[in-house]
N, C-alpha and C positions, 0 to 999 in steps of 0.2 A: 503494499500499500504506499501510495506517494504521499509526503508530508507537505503542507503548505501553510504558511501562516501571513497573517496582513494586520495592521493595526488601521483603524477608520479614523482619522485627526476629529477632534472636536468633543461634543458631550453628545450622546447617544439621543437618538431622536424617535419617540415610541411610534408604530405605525397607527393613524387615526383612520376611523372610518371613515368609509363613502360617503359621499353629500350629495345631495339633491338639490341640482341647479333650478333654476326659475322656469324654465320651459321643461320640466321634469326629467330630466338628464342628470345621470348618476357619474359624479366625479371624484378624482382623488384629490385630497388637498394638496397644494404644491409644496408643502415642507416637507411631506411625504415622499412624494415624487423625486424631491432634490435628492434627501437624504440615500433612499434608493439606489440614485444613481454613481452619490459619493461611494455607497457601499460597493457597488456592481464595479467601479474604475478600479479602488483599491484590489479588489479580488483580481481583477484582469491582470495587473501590476505584478501581482503575487504569482502569475502565472494559471490563473484556475479560468476553466472556461465549463460553459454548458449547452448540452445536458451531460452527465458524467453516468456513463454505463458503471462506473466501479463502485464498488458499496463507499459511503463516506462517513467518517467520525466527525464532528461538530462540539468545539467547545465555543463557547462564548464565555468574554468577562467583559462587564458592563462598569466603566467609572462614571459615576454623576457628580455635577461640580456640587451639589448640596446632599442633604442627609434625608430628604423628604421620601415619603414613599411614594412608589410609582408601580406600575404594572409592569411586570418583567416579561410577561407573555409577550406584551403589544410591541417590547423593545427589541426583544427576540426575534419576533418576526419581521422588522425590518430588516 
């Protein structure tokens, strides 16, 4: 199994729920899309590509700037 690691700069951005627009269209908030793009770029720079046909073991370490409680499940989804 190949090992790769990467660091995403800045505080983690938990994934937000989809929103309903004025015309009834569902969209993803800009902050969620932007953070997903940053994570994707960092992973690609580390040599990771999608889709992977091999088994993947994922370890996530999150470091928030303060001690407030957060939904870690949404942070991991991003």
